[in-house]
C-alpha positions as CSV (number, residue, x, y, z in Angstrom):
1,M,30.6,-27.9,-15.4
2,T,33.0,-24.9,-14.6
3,A,32.4,-21.7,-16.4
4,D,35.4,-20.3,-18.2
5,P,37.1,-17.2,-15.8
6,T,37.7,-15.2,-18.7
7,S,34.2,-15.4,-20.5
8,P,31.9,-12.2,-20.7
9,L,29.7,-14.0,-17.9
10,A,32.3,-14.5,-15.7
11,R,33.2,-10.7,-15.9
12,R,29.8,-9.7,-15.5
13,S,29.5,-12.0,-12.4
14,L,32.7,-10.7,-10.8
15,V,31.3,-7.0,-11.5
16,L,27.7,-7.6,-9.8
17,M,29.5,-9.5,-7.1
18,S,31.9,-6.5,-6.5
19,A,28.5,-3.9,-6.4
20,L,26.9,-6.4,-3.9
21,W,29.9,-6.6,-1.5
22,A,30.0,-2.4,-1.9
23,L,26.5,-2.7,-1.0
24,D,27.0,-4.9,2.0
25,H,29.7,-2.7,3.2
26,G,27.8,0.5,2.8
27,L,24.9,-1.1,4.8
28,Q,27.2,-2.4,7.6
29,T,28.9,1.0,7.7
30,V,25.6,3.0,7.9
31,S,24.0,0.5,10.3
32,K,27.1,0.9,12.8
33,R,26.8,4.9,12.4
34,M,23.1,4.5,13.0
35,L,24.0,2.2,16.6
36,K,26.0,5.2,17.9
37,R,24.0,8.1,16.9
38,L,20.5,6.7,17.4
39,G,21.1,3.4,19.5
40,V,19.8,1.1,17.3
41,S,21.3,-0.6,14.1
42,G,19.6,-0.6,10.6
43,P,18.3,-4.0,11.0
44,Q,16.8,-3.0,14.4
45,R,15.3,-0.2,12.9
46,A,13.8,-2.1,10.1
47,A,12.3,-4.1,12.7
48,L,10.7,-1.2,14.6
49,R,9.4,0.2,11.4
50,L,7.8,-3.1,10.4
51,V,6.1,-3.4,13.9
52,A,4.7,0.3,13.7
53,E,3.3,-0.8,10.1
54,A,1.8,-3.8,12.0
55,E,1.1,-3.3,15.5
56,G,0.7,-6.4,17.3
57,I,2.7,-8.4,14.7
58,T,4.4,-11.7,16.1
59,P,7.9,-12.5,16.1
60,G,7.4,-15.3,13.4
61,Q,5.8,-12.9,10.9
62,L,8.3,-10.1,11.8
63,A,11.0,-12.7,10.9
64,R,9.2,-13.8,7.5
65,R,8.7,-9.9,6.7
66,L,12.4,-9.3,7.4
67,H,13.9,-12.6,5.8
68,H,15.7,-13.6,9.1
69,H,15.8,-16.7,10.9
70,P,13.3,-16.4,13.9
71,S,16.4,-16.6,16.5
72,T,18.1,-13.6,14.9
73,I,14.5,-11.9,15.3
74,S,14.5,-13.1,19.0
75,T,17.8,-11.6,19.6
76,V,17.0,-8.1,17.8
77,T,13.6,-7.9,19.7
78,A,15.3,-9.0,23.0
79,R,17.6,-5.8,22.5
80,L,14.9,-3.7,21.4
81,V,12.8,-4.7,24.7
82,A,15.9,-4.2,26.8
83,A,16.3,-0.6,25.3
84,G,12.8,0.1,26.1
85,L,11.6,0.6,22.4
86,L,9.5,-2.5,22.1
87,T,7.1,-4.4,24.2
88,R,6.3,-8.0,24.0
89,L,2.7,-8.8,24.9
90,D,1.1,-12.3,25.7
91,D,-1.8,-13.8,23.2
92,A,-5.0,-13.4,25.3
93,D,-5.6,-16.9,23.5
94,D,-2.5,-18.6,23.2
95,G,0.0,-18.1,26.1
96,R,3.0,-19.5,23.9
97,R,2.4,-16.7,21.4
98,L,3.7,-13.1,21.7
99,H,2.8,-9.9,20.0
100,L,5.1,-6.8,19.7
101,Q,4.2,-3.3,20.6
102,L,6.4,-0.2,20.3
103,T,6.9,1.9,23.4
104,E,6.5,5.7,23.0
105,R,10.5,5.9,22.6
106,G,10.3,3.3,19.8
107,R,7.6,5.1,18.1
108,A,9.6,8.1,18.0
109,L,12.5,6.8,16.9
110,S,10.5,4.6,14.1
111,Q,9.4,8.0,12.8
112,D,12.1,10.1,11.5
113,P,14.5,8.5,8.7
114,A,17.3,11.0,8.7
115,G,20.9,9.4,8.8
116,T,19.6,5.6,8.4
117,V,19.8,3.1,5.8
118,E,16.1,4.0,4.8
119,A,16.9,7.4,4.1
120,A,19.6,6.3,1.5
121,V,16.8,3.8,0.2
122,H,14.4,6.7,-0.3
123,A,17.0,9.1,-2.0
124,T,17.8,6.4,-4.4
125,L,14.1,5.7,-5.3
126,L,14.0,9.2,-6.1
127,R,16.9,9.1,-8.2
128,V,16.3,6.0,-10.3
129,P,13.1,5.3,-12.3
130,E,10.7,2.8,-11.1
131,E,11.2,0.2,-13.7
132,E,15.0,0.0,-13.0
133,V,14.4,-0.4,-9.5
134,E,11.9,-3.3,-10.2
135,A,14.4,-4.9,-12.7
136,A,17.0,-4.6,-9.8
137,R,14.5,-6.1,-7.2
138,R,13.9,-8.6,-9.4
139,V,17.6,-9.7,-10.2
140,L,18.3,-9.5,-6.2
141,E,15.0,-11.8,-5.8
142,V,16.5,-14.4,-8.1
143,L,20.1,-14.4,-6.8
144,V,18.5,-14.9,-3.3
145,E,16.8,-18.2,-4.7
146,E,20.1,-19.1,-6.2
147,L,22.2,-18.4,-2.9
148,A,19.4,-20.8,-1.5
149,R,20.4,-23.6,-4.0
150,V,23.9,-23.5,-3.0
151,R,25.1,-26.2,-0.8
């Protein structure tokens, strides 16, 4: 069944998609600025923040928390290790498992959100009522589910 491209639903869809593309563009722009200024991208800083929150987290756990494929997290963590911001520690009980830990430089970089995607999110949360944030989160969650169904 094809939707009428002139219907109110089609128009609302286009408006929402336009807002999402603008959001994606903004995220990419700030992430590139972060890489130049701080030496880490938005996703890399998010990884540092999650490791700071859950010291000893495994790469698989980090992938699940960030909703990324494990191979993507492998690349992100390899870059953070190479930059001296993160270390990988072997699991004492299982040599196949690794745990992630921040270095002192990584810990310092995970602290100050100024000029980051996270700072923009914090500012947004201060401006928008909690119930609107929750409604937006739910819409995005359902959209992710629907996108996963697209073949």
